[in-house]
C-alpha positions as CSV (number, residue, x, y, z in Angstrom):
1,M,98.4,97.8,60.6
2,P,100.0,101.3,61.0
3,S,101.0,102.2,64.6
4,C,98.6,105.2,64.7
5,A,95.6,103.0,63.7
6,R,96.7,100.3,66.2
7,T,96.7,102.9,68.9
8,T,93.3,104.1,68.0
9,L,91.6,100.7,67.6
10,C,93.4,98.6,70.2
11,C,93.4,100.7,73.3
12,W,90.7,98.9,75.2
13,T,92.9,97.9,78.1
14,D,93.7,101.6,78.8
15,L,90.0,102.7,78.8
16,L,89.5,101.9,82.5
17,Y,92.3,104.3,83.5
18,G,91.6,107.1,81.1
19,K,94.7,106.4,79.1
20,A,93.1,105.5,75.8
21,C,92.9,107.8,72.8
22,C,90.8,110.9,73.1
23,L,88.0,109.4,70.8
24,W,87.4,106.3,72.9
25,N,87.7,108.2,76.2
26,C,84.9,110.5,75.1
27,V,82.7,107.7,73.7
28,F,83.0,105.4,76.7
29,A,83.4,107.9,79.5
30,P,79.8,107.3,80.9
31,C,80.4,103.6,81.0
32,V,83.9,103.9,82.6
33,L,82.7,106.4,85.2
34,T,79.8,104.2,86.1
35,F,82.1,101.2,86.5
36,W,84.4,103.1,88.9
37,S,81.6,104.6,90.9
38,C,80.1,101.2,91.4
39,A,83.5,99.5,92.1
40,I,84.6,102.1,94.7
41,Y,81.4,103.1,96.4
42,C,78.7,100.5,95.8
43,C,81.0,97.5,96.2
44,G,82.6,99.3,99.2
45,C,79.2,99.7,100.8
46,L,78.4,96.0,100.3
47,R,81.8,95.1,101.7
48,V,81.2,97.1,104.9
49,Y,77.7,95.5,105.4
50,S,79.3,92.1,104.9
51,I,81.9,92.8,107.5
52,R,79.5,94.2,110.0
53,C,76.8,91.6,109.6
54,C,78.5,88.4,108.6
55,G,81.9,88.9,110.3
56,R,80.4,88.8,113.8
57,W,79.1,85.3,113.2
58,S,82.2,83.8,111.5
59,G,85.2,82.3,113.2
60,L,88.5,84.2,113.7
61,F,90.7,84.2,110.6
62,A,94.2,82.6,110.7
63,D,96.4,83.2,107.7
64,P,97.7,79.8,106.6
65,S,100.4,81.3,104.3
66,F,102.0,83.3,107.1
67,P,101.3,81.3,110.3
68,A,102.1,82.3,113.9
69,N,105.3,80.3,114.2
70,A,109.1,80.5,114.2
71,A,109.4,80.6,110.4
72,T,107.4,83.8,110.3
73,L,109.6,85.4,113.0
74,G,112.8,84.5,111.2
75,D,116.0,85.1,113.2
76,V,114.1,86.7,116.1
77,V,115.6,85.2,119.3
78,E,113.2,86.9,121.7
79,E,110.4,84.7,123.3
80,V,107.1,85.8,121.9
81,V,103.4,85.2,122.3
82,W,101.0,85.7,119.5
83,L,98.1,88.0,120.5
84,R,95.0,89.2,118.6
85,A,95.3,92.9,118.1
86,T,91.8,93.8,116.9
87,R,90.1,93.1,120.1
88,R,92.8,94.7,122.2
89,L,93.2,98.0,120.3
90,C,89.7,98.5,118.8
91,K,87.3,98.6,121.7
92,R,85.3,101.7,120.7
93,A,86.4,102.8,117.3
94,I,84.9,101.7,114.0
95,Q,87.4,103.0,111.5
96,L,90.8,101.4,111.1
97,V,92.4,104.7,110.1
98,A,91.0,108.0,111.4
99,S,89.9,110.6,108.9
100,E,92.2,113.1,110.5
101,L,95.4,111.4,111.5
102,D,97.8,113.1,114.0
103,P,101.4,112.1,113.1
104,C,102.7,113.2,116.5
105,R,100.2,111.0,118.3
106,L,100.9,108.1,116.0
107,C,104.7,108.3,116.7
108,E,104.4,109.1,120.4
109,G,106.6,106.7,122.4
110,A,107.3,104.6,119.3
111,Q,110.0,102.1,119.3
112,G,111.2,99.3,117.0
113,D,110.7,99.7,113.2
114,V,110.6,103.5,113.3
115,W,111.7,103.6,109.7
116,L,108.3,102.2,108.8
117,L,106.4,104.3,111.2
118,A,108.1,107.4,109.8
119,A,106.9,106.5,106.3
120,I,103.4,105.9,107.6
121,A,103.4,109.3,109.4
122,I,104.7,111.0,106.3
123,L,102.0,109.4,104.2
124,G,99.4,110.3,106.9
125,E,100.1,114.0,106.3
126,H,97.8,113.7,103.2
127,R,94.1,113.0,103.7
128,G,93.0,109.6,102.4
129,A,96.5,108.3,101.5
130,L,96.6,105.7,104.2
131,Q,93.0,104.6,103.7
132,Q,93.7,103.6,100.1
133,L,96.2,101.0,101.3
134,F,93.4,98.8,102.7
135,D,90.6,97.1,100.9
136,S,88.3,98.2,103.7
137,T,89.0,100.7,106.5
138,E,86.5,98.9,108.8
139,F,87.7,97.0,111.8
140,N,87.1,93.3,111.0
141,P,85.8,91.2,113.9
142,R,87.4,88.1,112.3
143,G,90.8,89.8,112.2
144,R,91.2,89.5,108.4
145,Y,92.6,92.5,106.5
146,V,94.0,93.1,103.0
147,V,96.9,95.6,102.6
148,K,98.0,96.8,99.2
149,L,101.8,97.2,98.8
150,F,103.9,97.8,95.7
151,D,106.4,95.1,94.9
152,G,109.4,96.8,93.4
153,I,111.0,93.5,92.4
154,E,108.0,92.4,90.3
155,G,107.0,96.0,89.4
156,R,103.3,95.5,90.4
157,W,100.9,96.1,93.2
158,R,100.1,93.1,95.5
159,R,97.1,92.5,97.7
160,I,98.5,91.0,100.8
161,V,96.1,89.2,103.1
162,V,97.1,89.3,106.8
163,D,95.5,88.3,110.1
164,D,95.7,90.3,113.3
165,R,97.9,87.9,115.3
166,I,100.9,90.1,116.3
167,P,104.1,88.7,117.9
168,C,104.5,90.3,121.4
169,Q,106.9,90.1,124.2
170,R,106.0,87.0,126.2
171,A,107.5,88.3,129.5
172,S,105.5,91.6,129.4
173,Y,102.3,89.7,128.7
174,E,102.7,87.0,131.3
175,N,103.9,89.4,134.0
176,S,101.6,92.4,133.4
177,K,99.2,91.4,130.6
178,L,100.7,94.1,128.5
179,F,100.4,94.2,124.7
180,R,103.9,94.9,123.6
181,P,104.8,93.9,120.0
182,I,108.4,92.8,119.3
183,G,108.6,95.1,116.3
184,L,106.8,98.3,115.9
185,Q,105.5,99.4,119.3
186,T,102.4,101.6,118.9
187,Q,98.8,101.6,120.2
188,E,97.3,101.9,116.8
189,L,96.2,98.8,114.9
190,F,96.8,99.8,111.3
191,P,100.6,100.4,111.6
192,L,100.9,96.8,113.0
193,L,98.9,95.4,110.0
194,I,101.1,97.4,107.6
195,E,104.2,96.1,109.3
196,K,102.9,92.5,109.1
197,A,102.2,93.0,105.4
198,F,105.8,94.2,104.9
199,A,107.0,91.2,106.9
200,K,105.0,88.9,104.7
201,L,106.3,90.6,101.5
202,C,109.9,90.3,102.8
203,G,109.6,86.7,104.1
204,S,109.8,87.2,107.9
205,Y,109.8,89.8,110.7
206,S,113.6,89.6,111.1
207,R,114.1,90.7,107.5
208,L,112.6,94.1,108.3
209,C,115.6,95.1,110.4
210,G,117.6,97.9,108.9
211,C,115.2,98.9,106.1
212,S,114.8,102.5,104.9
213,T,112.0,105.0,105.1
214,A,112.5,106.0,101.5
215,W,112.1,102.3,100.4
216,A,108.9,102.0,102.5
217,L,107.5,105.1,100.8
218,R,108.1,103.5,97.4
219,A,106.2,100.4,98.6
220,L,103.4,102.4,100.0
221,T,102.9,104.6,96.9
222,G,104.2,102.7,94.0
223,Q,106.1,105.8,92.8
224,T,109.7,106.3,92.0
225,T,111.7,107.6,95.0
226,R,114.3,110.3,94.2
227,I,117.1,110.7,96.8
228,F,119.1,113.9,97.0
229,V,122.4,113.5,98.8
230,R,124.2,116.5,100.1
231,G,127.6,117.3,98.4
232,N,130.1,120.0,99.0
233,D,128.0,122.9,97.6
234,S,125.1,121.1,95.8
235,W,122.7,118.1,95.9
236,D,123.3,115.0,93.9
237,S,120.2,113.4,92.5
238,R,119.8,109.6,92.6
239,E,116.9,107.2,91.9
240,M,116.1,104.2,94.0
241,E,115.7,100.8,92.5
242,D,114.6,97.6,94.3
243,E,116.9,94.5,94.3
244,L,117.6,91.3,96.2
245,D,120.9,90.9,98.1
246,S,123.0,87.8,98.2
247,T,120.9,86.3,100.9
248,G,117.6,86.9,99.1
249,K,116.6,89.8,101.3
250,R,114.9,92.7,99.7
251,S,117.1,95.8,99.4
252,F,117.7,98.7,97.1
253,C,120.4,100.5,95.3
254,L,120.7,104.2,94.3
255,L,121.3,104.8,90.7
256,E,123.3,107.9,89.7
257,A,121.3,110.5,87.8
258,D,122.7,113.1,85.6
259,S,121.5,115.9,87.8
260,N,123.5,118.1,90.2
261,V,121.3,120.7,91.9
262,S,122.6,123.9,93.4
263,D,121.3,125.0,96.8
264,D,119.3,127.8,95.3
265,V,117.6,125.7,92.7
266,F,117.1,122.9,95.3
267,F,115.0,125.2,97.4
268,D,112.7,125.9,94.5
269,V,112.5,122.2,93.7
270,L,111.4,121.3,97.2
271,R,109.0,124.2,97.5
272,R,107.3,123.2,94.2
273,H,107.1,119.5,95.4
274,C,105.4,120.6,98.6
275,L,102.9,122.7,96.7
276,L,102.2,119.7,94.5
277,Q,101.5,117.6,97.7
278,S,104.4,115.3,97.1
279,L,105.9,113.3,99.9
280,V,109.1,115.1,101.0
281,C,111.3,114.0,104.0
282,A,114.8,114.7,105.3
283,A,117.1,112.4,107.3
284,G,120.7,112.2,108.6
285,A,120.7,115.1,111.0
286,S,123.5,115.4,113.5
287,P,122.6,114.5,117.1
288,E,124.1,117.8,118.3
289,T,121.2,119.7,116.7
290,G,118.7,118.1,119.0
291,L,117.3,116.0,116.2
292,K,117.3,112.2,115.9
293,S,119.8,111.1,113.3
294,K,118.2,107.8,112.5
295,H,114.7,109.2,112.0
296,A,113.1,110.8,109.0
297,Y,111.3,114.1,109.3
298,S,108.5,115.2,107.0
299,I,109.0,118.5,105.2
300,L,105.7,120.4,105.1
301,R,106.4,123.9,103.7
302,L,109.1,126.1,102.2
303,E,108.6,129.9,102.4
304,R,110.3,133.1,101.4
305,V,110.3,136.2,103.7
306,P,110.7,139.3,101.6
307,A,113.7,141.5,102.4
308,L,113.1,144.8,104.1
309,T,115.5,146.7,101.9
310,K,116.2,146.4,98.2
311,S,119.9,145.7,98.8
312,A,119.1,142.7,101.0
313,H,118.1,139.2,99.8
314,D,114.9,137.4,100.7
315,R,115.2,135.0,103.5
316,R,114.2,131.3,103.1
317,F,112.7,129.0,105.7
318,V,111.6,125.4,105.9
319,K,108.7,124.0,108.1
320,I,109.3,120.5,109.4
321,R,107.0,118.1,111.3
322,D,108.3,117.1,114.7
323,A,106.7,113.7,115.2
324,W,109.5,112.4,117.4
325,E,109.5,114.9,120.3
326,S,112.8,116.4,119.2
327,N,114.5,119.4,120.7
328,W,115.7,121.5,117.7
329,Q,118.4,123.8,118.9
330,G,118.7,126.1,115.8
331,A,118.6,129.8,115.6
332,W,114.8,129.6,114.8
333,S,113.8,127.1,117.4
334,R,110.5,127.4,119.2
335,R,112.0,129.3,122.1
336,S,114.2,131.5,120.1
337,A,114.1,135.2,120.9
338,R,114.3,136.0,117.2
339,W,110.6,135.4,116.7
340,A,109.8,138.3,119.0
341,A,112.7,140.5,117.6
342,E,111.6,140.0,114.0
343,P,107.7,140.2,113.9
344,E,107.7,140.3,110.1
345,V,109.1,136.8,109.9
346,R,106.7,135.6,112.5
347,Q,103.8,137.0,110.5
348,V,104.8,135.6,107.1
349,L,105.5,132.2,108.5
350,D,102.4,132.2,110.8
351,F,104.5,131.0,113.7
352,H,102.8,129.9,116.9
353,A,105.1,129.2,119.9
354,G,102.6,126.8,121.4
355,D,102.7,124.5,118.4
356,A,104.9,121.7,119.5
357,S,104.2,119.5,116.4
358,T,106.3,121.5,114.0
359,F,109.5,123.7,113.9
360,W,111.1,126.1,111.5
361,M,114.7,126.3,110.3
362,S,116.4,128.7,108.0
363,W,117.5,127.4,104.6
364,D,121.2,127.8,105.6
365,E,120.5,125.7,108.6
366,F,118.7,123.2,106.5
367,I,121.5,122.5,104.1
368,Q,124.0,122.3,107.0
369,T,121.7,119.9,109.1
370,W,120.4,117.2,106.7
371,R,122.5,114.7,104.8
372,T,119.7,113.3,102.5
373,V,116.3,114.3,101.3
374,A,113.8,112.0,99.7
375,V,111.0,113.1,97.3
376,V,108.1,110.8,96.2
377,E,105.3,112.1,93.9
378,R,101.9,111.2,95.3
379,P,99.6,109.8,92.6
380,M,96.2,111.5,92.3
381,S,94.7,109.0,89.9
382,I,91.4,107.1,90.2
383,R,93.1,104.5,92.5
384,A,93.5,107.2,95.1
385,L,89.7,107.3,95.8
386,H,88.3,105.1,98.5
387,F,85.1,104.4,100.4
388,E,85.0,105.8,103.9
389,V,82.2,105.4,106.5
390,I,82.1,107.5,109.7
391,G,79.6,106.1,112.2
392,D,78.4,102.7,113.2
393,S,74.6,102.9,112.6
394,F,73.0,100.7,110.1
395,C,72.3,103.5,107.7
396,D,75.8,105.1,107.8
397,P,77.3,102.9,105.0
398,A,74.4,103.6,102.6
399,A,74.6,107.3,103.4
400,A,78.4,107.3,102.7
401,C,77.8,105.5,99.4
402,L,75.3,108.2,98.3
403,L,77.6,111.0,99.3
404,G,80.6,109.4,97.7
405,C,78.8,108.8,94.4
406,A,77.5,112.4,94.4
407,S,81.0,113.7,94.9
408,F,82.3,111.3,92.2
409,W,79.7,112.4,89.6
410,A,80.1,116.1,90.6
411,G,83.5,116.1,88.9
412,E,86.0,114.4,91.1
413,G,85.8,111.1,89.2
414,C,86.2,112.7,85.8
415,Q,89.2,114.8,87.1
416,R,90.9,111.8,88.7
417,L,90.4,109.6,85.6
418,Y,91.0,112.0,82.7
419,S,93.1,114.9,84.1
420,P,95.1,113.7,87.1
421,D,97.7,116.3,86.3
422,A,95.2,119.1,87.0
423,R,96.0,119.0,90.7
424,G,99.6,119.2,89.9
425,V,101.0,115.9,91.1
426,H,100.8,112.8,88.9
427,G,103.1,112.7,85.9
428,E,104.8,116.0,86.6
429,T,108.6,115.9,86.4
430,Y,111.3,118.5,86.8
431,S,114.4,119.2,84.8
432,L,116.8,119.6,87.6
433,Q,119.4,121.8,86.1
434,A,121.5,124.4,87.9
435,T,119.9,127.3,86.0
436,P,117.9,130.3,87.1
437,S,114.7,128.6,86.3
438,L,112.9,125.3,86.8
439,T,111.3,123.3,84.0
440,L,107.9,121.8,84.8
441,L,106.1,119.9,82.0
442,G,108.3,121.6,79.4
443,K,107.4,125.1,80.6
444,D,109.9,127.4,82.3
445,I,108.8,128.6,85.7
446,D,110.7,131.6,86.9
447,K,112.1,131.4,90.4
448,E,109.9,133.4,92.7
């Protein structure tokens, strides 16, 4: 059978994801869209009712494949006590992940595996990105949760079942009845569940030590992570690949790419990625700058301020999320007098001195401050949709199901399934050449 005929007749497995040939996509679109609307919203509604009604009468769940014992801890030498987190952290709330997540509040006072919390905070900048990691975003009275992580070794998504038993410091609990996990210390439940899913994926809690935020972003999104390393006067592009080290611990290597990006082009690359809602973060700052060298910072926006005269050049700025209560000491810090002296910059960047959650730096300061930048494209496919309920009344899940189906059939489902590139994220790649223009999907985009 010719290859073209085989592609036309034997593409059934691609139908569900809108990747079949145009003919079959058009013919079966009503059936495929019906399947996804039922799978996401109707089944999600039934799952919520099951958790709310049946979960209260069932016993507490204990994961037999990842028990609360020394093997799960690994090489941790600290004395621990295993405590149920759901009943301690979820006294009033219904949703596991809030609809509007505040990264600064999430990271406030955080200790332990901050590399993972940084990845969670970066992902939380985008609405719905964290919710899709869970089968259900409802608090489960039984303490049973399902977290979806991408296994880079096997190259597939895995549904990891975890319970809510968290290893905590025994001394803190016995002396003051405090809930202090030995790993990630936060007062939100969902980061602890994600951390436990990572520990189960890696084999134990001790194997989480020394991991990378960029690696965590790959596991949370399933997308290729591109790392840009600062050189003498350019940025070297590298791609991350998962591997196992000699001890069997999950690790990664950076593969050299045939791309060397100049500073000017790199600004346009990052700006375009931010406009496309990609995950962009920087790390490796010097402590003298007032930033934390071992923490990753989310890059939110890149902007040009037009020059006042024709002979001058446009000035370039970068807006960065300050989730770690840093004290940026640059020329454009929050307390800098330059904001008052140059009102045109303040107006273009919409700067507010009272906003302690972000800070700005000039592009020259940026390339002098950061050692590495990670970029992960965020998928906008059908898998990014999720069922969300706000409220705890009996009718709220049914109402959320109706609203979700209405939005799905109003066009969101068709767009996610058959034209995920329409929103400018999934499948778009750059030709990172040190030329006056960028190449996006084969079309030249002039530098602005």
